C-alpha positions as YAML, in Angstrom:
chain: A
units: angstrom
residues:
- id: 1
  name: MET
  ca: [108.76, 72.17, 104.38]
- id: 2
  name: ASP
  ca: [105.12, 72.37, 103.40]
- id: 3
  name: SER
  ca: [104.55, 73.32, 99.76]
- id: 4
  name: SER
  ca: [101.65, 75.62, 100.70]
- id: 5
  name: LEU
  ca: [104.11, 77.81, 102.61]
- id: 6
  name: ALA
  ca: [106.45, 78.23, 99.65]
- id: 7
  name: ARG
  ca: [107.45, 81.84, 99.09]
- id: 8
  name: ARG
  ca: [106.93, 83.50, 95.75]
- id: 9
  name: ALA
  ca: [108.87, 86.42, 94.35]
- id: 10
  name: ASP
  ca: [107.19, 89.82, 94.62]
- id: 11
  name: PRO
  ca: [107.00, 91.13, 91.03]
- id: 12
  name: PHE
  ca: [106.69, 94.77, 92.10]
- id: 13
  name: ALA
  ca: [109.79, 94.55, 94.29]
- id: 14
  name: LEU
  ca: [111.66, 92.82, 91.48]
- id: 15
  name: VAL
  ca: [110.80, 95.56, 88.98]
- id: 16
  name: ALA
  ca: [111.67, 98.29, 91.48]
- id: 17
  name: GLY
  ca: [115.02, 96.63, 92.18]
- id: 18
  name: VAL
  ca: [115.91, 96.30, 88.51]
- id: 19
  name: LEU
  ca: [114.94, 99.92, 87.85]
- id: 20
  name: SER
  ca: [117.02, 101.14, 90.78]
- id: 21
  name: LEU
  ca: [120.00, 99.15, 89.51]
- id: 22
  name: LEU
  ca: [119.61, 100.73, 86.06]
- id: 23
  name: VAL
  ca: [119.49, 104.21, 87.56]
- id: 24
  name: ALA
  ca: [122.58, 103.43, 89.65]
- id: 25
  name: VAL
  ca: [124.47, 102.23, 86.57]
- id: 26
  name: CYS
  ca: [123.51, 105.41, 84.73]
- id: 27
  name: GLY
  ca: [124.77, 107.44, 87.70]
- id: 28
  name: VAL
  ca: [128.09, 105.59, 87.78]
- id: 29
  name: LEU
  ca: [128.56, 106.01, 84.03]
- id: 30
  name: GLY
  ca: [127.65, 109.69, 84.24]
- id: 31
  name: ILE
  ca: [124.77, 109.60, 81.81]
- id: 32
  name: ALA
  ca: [121.17, 110.61, 82.37]
- id: 33
  name: PRO
  ca: [118.60, 107.78, 82.19]
- id: 34
  name: TRP
  ca: [116.45, 109.76, 79.73]
- id: 35
  name: GLU
  ca: [119.43, 109.90, 77.32]
- id: 36
  name: VAL
  ca: [119.54, 106.10, 77.22]
- id: 37
  name: VAL
  ca: [115.84, 105.21, 76.95]
- id: 38
  name: ASP
  ca: [113.15, 107.05, 75.04]
- id: 39
  name: LEU
  ca: [110.15, 107.68, 77.30]
- id: 40
  name: ARG
  ca: [107.73, 106.75, 74.51]
- id: 41
  name: TRP
  ca: [109.16, 103.22, 74.39]
- id: 42
  name: VAL
  ca: [108.90, 102.92, 78.16]
- id: 43
  name: LEU
  ca: [105.24, 103.91, 78.03]
- id: 44
  name: ALA
  ca: [104.56, 101.50, 75.16]
- id: 45
  name: GLY
  ca: [106.30, 98.65, 76.98]
- id: 46
  name: THR
  ca: [104.38, 99.42, 80.15]
- id: 47
  name: ALA
  ca: [101.11, 99.29, 78.22]
- id: 48
  name: VAL
  ca: [102.02, 95.91, 76.71]
- id: 49
  name: VAL
  ca: [103.02, 94.43, 80.09]
- id: 50
  name: ALA
  ca: [99.84, 95.76, 81.72]
- id: 51
  name: GLY
  ca: [97.70, 94.31, 78.91]
- id: 52
  name: ILE
  ca: [99.32, 90.90, 79.26]
- id: 53
  name: ALA
  ca: [98.86, 91.02, 83.04]
- id: 54
  name: PHE
  ca: [95.18, 91.89, 82.65]
- id: 55
  name: LEU
  ca: [94.66, 89.04, 80.18]
- id: 56
  name: MET
  ca: [96.39, 86.56, 82.48]
- id: 57
  name: ALA
  ca: [94.31, 87.74, 85.44]
- id: 58
  name: SER
  ca: [91.08, 87.35, 83.51]
- id: 59
  name: VAL
  ca: [91.98, 83.83, 82.38]
- id: 60
  name: ARG
  ca: [93.04, 82.85, 85.89]
- id: 61
  name: ASN
  ca: [89.83, 84.17, 87.46]
- id: 62
  name: SER
  ca: [87.57, 82.48, 84.89]
- id: 63
  name: ARG
  ca: [88.87, 79.06, 85.93]
- id: 64
  name: ALA
  ca: [88.03, 79.57, 89.61]
- id: 65
  name: ALA
  ca: [85.03, 77.72, 90.99]
- id: 66
  name: SER
  ca: [81.95, 79.86, 91.37]
- id: 67
  name: ASP
  ca: [80.16, 80.13, 94.72]
- id: 68
  name: ASP
  ca: [76.80, 80.97, 93.11]
...
């Protein structure tokens, strides 16, 4: 198999799958998701992950060859 055709994991689908599993576990246990996790921590974690993703994207794009 050609290495250029290798499939990569979709990070958005992975996050959505993990979140849906967490909600399902909360449903089976009979507890509300907002009783388990404080929304402020979720927002803070989301901000940290987004910041890291933006930094990685800027570093990755700066290494690309320019067509100028």
